[in-house]
N, C-alpha and C positions, 0 to 999 in steps of 0.2 A: 554112284553118280546120281545126282538129283535131276529132276525134270528141267529146271532152269539151265543147268550145266549141259545137259544133253542138247537142248535146243540152241543154246549159245554156240556150241561147237558147230552145229549145222549152219547157224547164221554166219559164223566166221567163214565157213567153207563157201557159202553163197556169196559173200562179199568179196571173195578172192578174185573176182574177175570172170566174166562169162557165166551165165546162169544155166548152161546146159547141164542136165542132171548127172551125166557121167563125169563131167568136170567137177561138179559139186562133190560127187562121191570121191573122186581122186584127191581133192583137197581135204575132205574130211578124213580120209585115211592118213594123209600126211600129218594133219593136226593131231589126230588121236594117237598115232604111233609115237609121238613125242612124250606121251604121258606114261605113267607107271602102269605095269600090266594089270594091277588091280582096278585102276580107273577104266581101262579098256574093257575088262570084264563087267564093270558097272554099266558102261555104255551098252554092251551087248544085252545085259539084263533089262535095261530100260527100253532098248529097241524092241525086245520081245514083248514088253508090256504095251508099248505104243501100237505094235502090230496087232496084239490081241484086242485092244480097245477099238481098233478100226475094222475088225473082222465082223462086219455088219451087212445084213442083206441089202438094205437100201443103198449103201455105199457100193456094194458089188453091182447092184442094178445101174448105178450112175456110171461106173467103170464100163459096164457092158454097153450102155448107150454111147458113151463117148468113144470107145475103141471099136465099136461095131461088133461086139462079142468079146468075151473074155473067159478063159479057163481058170482053173484053180491057181495055176502058176501065174497066169496073166493077171489075176486079181492081186496076187502077192506082189508082182512087179509094178503094178499100177500104184500100189501103196508105197513102194520104194520111190517112185516118181513123186508122189504126193508129199512124202517126207522131205524131198529135195526142194519143195516149194516153201518150206518153213513152217514154223509153229502155228501161226495165225491161220494160214490156208488149211493146214492139216486139221487143226481143232475144229474149225468151222465146217469143213467137209464131213468130219465124223459126226458132228452134232446135227448138221443139215446138209446132206449130200447134194441137194439141189443147188446149193450155193456155188458149186463148181461152175455153174453156168456164168458166173460173174468174173471168172478168171479170164483175162485177155487171151491166153494161149488156148483155152478150151473153146472160147468163141471162135477163134481163128480156125481151130481144128474142125469145126462144124462145116467149114467151107473147103478146107484142104484135105480132110480125111486123115490128118496126122493122128497117130496113136501114141499113148503115153505109158511108158514102162521104164523102170530103172532097176534092174537086178543088181547092178553094182552098188547102189545105195544100201541094199540089204546086206551086202558082203563087207561093208565098212569095218565092223569090229573084227572079223576074221582076218581080213587083209592087214589091218593095223597091228593086230596081235602078232601075226607072222613077221611083219616088218620090224616090230620092236623087239621080238624075242627069238626069232628064227625057229619057233615051234608053233604048232597049231593051237588055236583057242581051245581050252578044255571044255568039255561038254558041261552044260549047266546041270547041276545036281538037283535043282528044284525048278524045272521048267514051268513057264507061265502057261496056264491052261487057256486054250483057244475056245471061244464060245461055239457051241454046236448050232449050226444054222439049219433049222428045220422048217422055217417059214418062207422058203423061196417063193417068189411070184414069177409068173411067166414074163421074162424080160423082153420077149418078142411080141408081147401083147401091147399094141400101140395105145389102146385105151387105158390099160393099167399103168403104163409108163406116164401117160399124160396126167393121170390121177395122182400118182406117187411122186413124180419128179417133173412138175409142169414146166419149169424154166429150161431144164435140159431137154425135155420133149420138144419144145419149140425149136431148139437147135438141131436135134438129131433124129426126130421121128417125122415121117412124112405127115403133112397136114391131113386132116380128115377129108374124105371124099366129098365132093360138092354135089 
């Protein structure tokens, strides 16, 4: 499966009515399960590449600010939510994590405290493969390497957050003392 096909399937799932990430994931499973098993495997491989490309410290910092903290699994599920937002939002956030401050739902979350995660989006290829074949998705023989993140910064450091993610800091970090 090519990049365009991967994101087109997600766009079809997003267009299916209701943008809630779990609903997008359910529609993606239904759409993908109609395809040949080899295409589902291709989707899984591409998803692994997308997740590896988004395994970045500043995106983790953005997720941490937005969700009020985020664990390893929480960051993974945040990226599932981000995938459900579509190709443009995903690519922009990977390239410039601070761009997440421009998403209306993120702006609203700065007031509501809503957190963003969608583990179901990450399970799409496994659920679709099982639905299509009645067996589990085979393990990938050539897994995509995930970058090692050794350059974490202190996500709780308000000054560092303001320096690295200024737009998100305006929304999620207490303003400096007067």
